[in-house]
MARBA-551073 format. One line per field, with one value per residue (C-alpha): residue number from 1; chain; x, y, z. Coordinates in Angstrom, 1 decimal, decimal comma. Layout:
! MARBA-551073
i: c(NUM:...)
ch: c(A:...)
east: c(X:...)
north: c(Y:...)
up: c(Z:...)
! end
This chain:
! MARBA-551073
i: c(1:2:3:4:5:6:7:8:9:10:11:12:13:14:15:16:17:18:19:20:21:22:23:24:25:26:27:28:29:30:31:32:33:34:35:36:37:38:39:40:41:42:43:44:45:46:47:48:49:50:51:52:53:54:55:56:57:58:59:60:61:62:63:64:65:66:67:68:69:70:71:72:73:74:75:76:77:78:79:80:81:82:83:84:85:86:87:88:89:90:91:92:93:94:95:96:97:98:99:100:101:102:103:104:105:106:107:108:109:110:111:112:113:114:115:116:117:118:119:120:121:122:123:124:125:126:127:128:129:130:131:132:133:134:135:136:137:138:139:140:141:142:143:144:145:146:147:148:149:150:151:152:153:154:155:156:157:158:159:160:161:162:163:164:165:166:167:168:169:170:171:172:173:174:175:176:177:178:179:180:181:182:183:184:185:186:187:188:189:190:191:192:193:194:195:196:197:198:199:200:201:202:203:204:205:206:207:208:209:210:211:212:213:214:215:216:217:218:219:220:221:222:223:224:225:226:227:228:229:230:231:232:233:234:235:236:237:238:239:240:241:242:243:244:245:246:247:248:249:250:251:252:253:254:255:256:257:258:259:260:261:262:263:264:265:266:267:268:269:270:271:272:273:274:275:276:277:278:279:280:281:282:283:284:285:286:287:288:289:290:291:292:293:294:295:296:297:298:299:300:301:302:303:304:305:306:307:308:309:310:311:312:313:314:315:316:317:318:319:320:321:322:323:324:325:326:327:328:329:330:331:332:333:334:335:336:337:338:339:340:341:342:343)
ch: c(A:A:A:A:A:A:A:A:A:A:A:A:A:A:A:A:A:A:A:A:A:A:A:A:A:A:A:A:A:A:A:A:A:A:A:A:A:A:A:A:A:A:A:A:A:A:A:A:A:A:A:A:A:A:A:A:A:A:A:A:A:A:A:A:A:A:A:A:A:A:A:A:A:A:A:A:A:A:A:A:A:A:A:A:A:A:A:A:A:A:A:A:A:A:A:A:A:A:A:A:A:A:A:A:A:A:A:A:A:A:A:A:A:A:A:A:A:A:A:A:A:A:A:A:A:A:A:A:A:A:A:A:A:A:A:A:A:A:A:A:A:A:A:A:A:A:A:A:A:A:A:A:A:A:A:A:A:A:A:A:A:A:A:A:A:A:A:A:A:A:A:A:A:A:A:A:A:A:A:A:A:A:A:A:A:A:A:A:A:A:A:A:A:A:A:A:A:A:A:A:A:A:A:A:A:A:A:A:A:A:A:A:A:A:A:A:A:A:A:A:A:A:A:A:A:A:A:A:A:A:A:A:A:A:A:A:A:A:A:A:A:A:A:A:A:A:A:A:A:A:A:A:A:A:A:A:A:A:A:A:A:A:A:A:A:A:A:A:A:A:A:A:A:A:A:A:A:A:A:A:A:A:A:A:A:A:A:A:A:A:A:A:A:A:A:A:A:A:A:A:A:A:A:A:A:A:A:A:A:A:A:A:A:A:A:A:A:A:A:A:A:A:A:A:A:A:A:A:A:A:A:A:A:A:A:A:A:A:A:A:A:A:A)
east: c(11,8:10,5:9,8:9,7:5,9:6,2:7,7:6,4:9,0:10,6:11,2:14,1:17,3:18,4:15,4:14,7:11,5:11,6:10,0:6,6:6,2:7,5:5,0:2,5:1,2:2,4:-0,9:-4,0:-7,6:-11,1:-14,3:-12,4:-15,0:-14,5:-16,9:-15,6:-17,5:-20,5:-23,9:-25,8:-23,1:-21,0:-19,7:-19,0:-15,5:-14,7:-17,5:-16,1:-13,0:-10,9:-7,4:-4,3:-0,8:1,7:5,4:7,7:5,1:3,7:0,0:-2,0:-5,0:-7,1:-10,4:-12,1:-11,9:-13,8:-13,5:-11,6:-7,9:-6,5:-8,7:-7,4:-4,0:-4,3:-6,0:-3,0:-0,4:-2,0:-2,9:-6,6:-8,5:-10,9:-14,4:-14,4:-12,9:-9,6:-6,2:-2,9:0,4:3,9:2,3:0,9:-2,8:-3,1:-5,5:-4,0:-0,6:0,3:3,5:4,7:3,0:5,0:8,1:8,1:6,4:7,2:4,9:5,5:2,6:2,0:4,2:8,1:8,8:12,3:14,4:15,2:18,3:20,1:22,0:20,3:23,2:22,2:18,4:19,2:21,5:18,9:16,1:18,7:19,4:15,7:15,0:17,7:20,6:24,0:26,0:28,4:25,6:23,3:26,1:26,3:23,1:22,8:25,6:24,0:21,0:22,4:24,3:21,1:19,5:21,6:21,9:26,0:27,1:24,5:24,7:26,1:23,9:20,9:17,7:16,3:18,6:17,0:14,8:11,4:12,6:15,6:13,3:11,2:13,9:15,6:12,0:11,8:15,4:14,2:11,5:13,9:16,1:15,0:14,4:10,8:9,2:6,1:6,0:3,1:3,2:0,4:0,7:4,1:4,5:2,1:3,3:6,5:7,0:7,5:11,2:10,7:7,9:10,1:13,1:10,9:9,5:12,9:13,5:10,6:11,3:14,5:13,0:10,5:13,8:15,4:12,4:10,3:6,1:4,9:0,9:0,7:-2,3:-2,0:-3,8:-1,9:-3,4:0,0:2,0:0,0:0,3:4,0:4,7:1,8:1,6:-1,8:-4,4:-7,5:-10,0:-11,8:-15,3:-17,7:-15,3:-15,1:-13,2:-14,9:-12,3:-8,9:-6,3:-3,1:-3,5:-3,9:-6,5:-8,7:-7,9:-9,2:-12,5:-13,5:-13,3:-10,0:-8,1:-9,4:-8,7:-8,8:-8,9:-8,8:-10,8:-9,0:-12,4:-15,3:-17,9:-16,8:-17,1:-19,9:-18,2:-15,2:-17,1:-18,6:-15,2:-13,7:-16,7:-16,2:-12,7:-12,4:-15,5:-17,0:-21,1:-20,8:-17,9:-18,4:-17,9:-16,8:-17,9:-16,2:-12,7:-13,4:-12,7:-14,1:-13,1:-14,0:-13,1:-10,6:-9,2:-6,2:-4,6:-1,9:-4,7:-7,2:-4,8:-3,7:-7,3:-8,3:-5,4:-6,5:-10,3:-9,8:-7,4:-9,8:-12,7:-10,4:-10,7:-7,5:-6,8:-4,7:-3,8:-4,7:-3,8:-4,2:-5,2:-5,7:-8,0:-6,0:-6,2:-8,0:-10,8:-10,8:-11,2:-13,9:-16,4:-15,7:-16,5:-19,2:-20,9:-19,7:-19,4:-17,4:-14,9:-12,1:-9,6)
north: c(-20,0:-16,8:-14,5:-10,5:-10,4:-11,6:-8,3:-6,1:-4,1:-2,4:-4,3:-2,6:-0,5:0,0:2,2:5,7:4,8:8,3:9,7:10,9:14,3:17,0:18,2:15,5:13,0:9,4:8,0:9,8:7,7:9,3:7,5:4,2:1,5:-2,4:-5,2:-8,8:-11,9:-11,6:-11,6:-12,1:-13,4:-9,8:-7,8:-4,6:-4,9:-1,0:1,5:5,2:4,8:8,2:8,0:10,7:9,5:12,2:11,5:10,3:8,7:5,9:5,4:2,5:0,6:-1,0:-2,6:-5,9:-8,9:-8,0:-4,1:-3,8:-3,6:-6,2:-5,3:-1,6:-2,7:-5,0:-2,0:0,2:-2,3:-2,8:-6,7:-5,3:-3,1:-0,7:-0,2:3,5:6,3:7,7:5,9:7,5:6,0:7,7:10,6:7,8:6,5:2,8:2,1:4,2:3,8:0,4:-0,2:3,2:2,4:-1,1:0,5:2,8:0,3:-2,5:-5,0:-7,2:-10,0:-11,9:-14,8:-14,8:-15,0:-16,4:-19,1:-21,3:-23,3:-20,0:-17,7:-14,0:-12,7:-14,9:-14,4:-10,7:-11,2:-13,4:-10,6:-8,0:-10,1:-10,6:-7,1:-6,6:-5,3:-6,5:-9,2:-6,4:-3,9:-7,0:-7,8:-4,2:-3,6:-7,1:-6,0:-2,7:-4,1:-6,7:-4,1:-1,8:-4,5:-5,8:-9,1:-8,6:-11,3:-14,0:-13,3:-16,4:-18,5:-20,1:-18,8:-22,2:-21,4:-17,6:-16,8:-15,3:-11,9:-12,5:-13,7:-10,8:-8,4:-10,0:-10,1:-6,7:-5,9:-7,9:-5,4:-2,6:-3,9:-0,9:1,9:1,8:5,2:3,7:0,6:-1,7:-3,7:-6,3:-7,6:-7,8:-9,2:-11,9:-14,9:-13,4:-13,2:-9,5:-9,9:-10,4:-7,7:-5,4:-6,2:-5,4:-2,4:-0,9:-1,7:0,2:3,1:3,1:3,0:6,1:7,9:7,4:8,9:6,0:6,0:3,0:1,7:-0,6:-3,0:-4,9:-7,1:-5,7:-2,5:-1,9:-2,2:0,9:2,8:2,3:2,8:4,9:8,5:8,6:5,7:5,3:2,9:1,0:-0,9:-1,9:-0,7:2,7:4,9:5,6:7,5:8,9:10,8:10,2:7,6:10,2:12,0:8,7:7,9:11,1:11,2:8,0:9,4:11,0:10,5:9,0:8,6:4,8:4,1:0,8:1,0:-1,4:-1,7:-2,4:-1,6:2,1:2,2:4,6:7,0:6,6:7,3:10,5:11,6:11,0:12,7:15,6:15,8:15,7:17,7:14,4:14,6:10,7:8,7:4,7:1,5:-1,9:-3,5:-7,0:-5,1:-2,5:0,2:3,8:5,6:9,2:11,0:14,1:17,1:18,4:15,1:15,8:18,4:15,7:13,1:15,6:16,5:12,8:11,5:14,7:13,9:10,4:11,1:13,8:11,1:8,4:6,1:4,0:2,9:0,0:1,8:5,2:6,0:8,1:6,2:6,9:4,6:2,0:1,2:-1,7:0,4:2,9:0,1:-1,6:1,3:2,7:-0,5:-1,2:2,4:2,7:6,8:8,8:10,4:11,8:13,9)
up: c(-16,8:-15,9:-18,8:-19,2:-19,3:-15,6:-14,5:-17,2:-18,1:-21,4:-24,3:-25,7:-24,6:-21,4:-20,2:-19,7:-17,7:-16,4:-19,3:-17,7:-18,6:-16,8:-14,1:-15,0:-12,3:-12,6:-12,7:-13,8:-13,9:-14,5:-14,6:-15,4:-15,8:-17,0:-16,8:-16,4:-17,9:-20,4:-20,4:-17,3:-15,6:-16,2:-13,4:-13,2:-11,7:-12,1:-11,9:-12,4:-10,7:-10,1:-9,1:-9,1:-8,1:-8,2:-9,3:-6,6:-4,1:-2,8:-3,4:-1,5:-2,9:-0,2:-0,6:0,5:-2,2:-5,3:-4,6:-8,1:-6,9:-9,1:-12,1:-11,9:-11,8:-14,8:-16,6:-15,7:-16,6:-20,1:-19,3:-19,4:-21,8:-20,2:-21,5:-21,2:-19,2:-19,0:-17,7:-18,3:-16,7:-17,0:-19,5:-21,9:-22,6:-21,6:-24,3:-27,2:-26,3:-24,7:-25,7:-24,4:-21,2:-20,9:-21,5:-18,5:-16,0:-13,8:-12,2:-9,1:-8,9:-5,6:-6,8:-7,3:-11,0:-10,4:-11,8:-8,5:-10,0:-10,9:-8,3:-7,7:-10,4:-13,2:-12,6:-12,9:-16,1:-17,7:-17,4:-18,7:-21,6:-22,4:-21,8:-25,0:-22,8:-24,1:-22,0:-20,3:-19,8:-18,0:-15,9:-14,9:-14,0:-12,0:-9,9:-9,4:-8,1:-6,0:-4,2:-3,9:-2,5:0,0:-1,9:-3,5:-0,7:-1,7:-5,6:-6,3:-4,2:-5,9:-5,4:-3,9:-0,9:-0,6:2,5:1,5:2,2:-0,1:-3,0:-2,9:-2,9:-5,8:-7,7:-7,0:-8,2:-11,6:-11,9:-12,3:-14,4:-17,0:-14,6:-14,6:-13,9:-12,2:-10,4:-9,5:-6,6:-6,1:-2,6:-2,4:0,8:0,9:2,9:4,3:7,9:9,9:8,8:5,4:5,1:7,0:4,1:1,5:2,9:3,6:-0,4:-1,7:0,4:-1,4:-4,5:-3,6:-2,3:-6,0:-7,7:-8,5:-8,2:-6,4:-6,6:-4,0:-3,6:0,0:2,2:5,1:6,5:8,4:5,3:3,8:7,0:7,0:3,1:1,5:1,1:0,3:0,5:-1,6:-0,2:-3,0:-2,7:-5,9:-8,3:-6,9:-4,9:-1,4:0,5:-0,1:1,9:4,0:6,7:9,4:7,2:7,0:10,6:11,8:9,3:11,8:14,6:15,4:18,8:22,1:25,5:26,9:30,6:32,4:35,5:38,4:40,3:37,2:39,9:39,9:35,7:35,7:38,1:35,8:32,8:34,5:35,4:31,9:30,2:32,0:31,6:27,9:27,4:25,5:25,6:26,9:27,6:26,1:28,4:27,8:30,9:30,1:30,0:32,6:29,7:29,4:26,1:24,7:21,8:22,6:20,4:22,2:23,0:26,0:27,6:27,5:29,0:31,6:32,9:32,6:35,2:37,6:37,2:38,3:40,6:42,4:42,4:43,9:41,0:40,2:36,9:35,5:32,4:30,7:26,9:24,1:21,0:17,5:15,3:13,5:9,9:10,3:12,1:9,2:6,7:8,3:9,0:5,3:3,7:5,8:5,0:1,3:1,9:0,1:2,2:0,2:2,1)
! end
């Protein structure tokens, strides 16, 4: 049977989780350090991590396996004690005031913590009672959350009959029984199909619209691109880059114009024409795909001039497109170089 610890919420009252202090950031981390293991087998999971998350925003944490994402979440949710540094969540120090932090947060892990035999409504009422809500208050809160997450019509159905997306939305609802000020989502859509992920994304957007702050770790870079106001890329227990998705993409190289040439034999001519049209020192070529690619600054002007230059040279194109770097390319570039590029 699930317990409150699996959702890490308040342990008393109906929850005034919003008490994070007027004007204070929801999460503040400075020079946070944490080693795991002992002796020669110890590893530095967090090595001077810095992080600031304003209230009412979604902040994404990205990084390869072992980068420190899960350790950071465990420290910020009081499940691990830091070795040194400052970490404040919802206005309270995680080391000095862990109970106050727990009262104001919710944690959604990678696996649903639900009773399969109970209905959705019964699960939420159970969590409400475990969080010390009275019977009427628990029932009222369950009804509110079922409606909020578009589960009211299925509230009487046993959870074992729910789809993956429905389970995740119900699990997310259970995290909100006590109205936490800060919600930690640790890879919330792992294993879901595209429709299930979209359902969870919409639920998260609704939460943030209501004032909740979200710290999101995810293995889906598209998820961070869709949800996060800002993104921190971690590697080796440190932040190596931070910014909006567009900031990070621009830091890797900005916009490009891509041209697929109909006649591969004219690839070199096309490269020269594209370089002249865009003002690039040189256009890159990919002979296998008959592709020419060049960086641009003014998107629409570059596209127009490229079309004109190719037409003037009598070069036919299968496709011409403006493209921005994907977050996948940003991630691979940054974790390969390990260079700080905070925006």
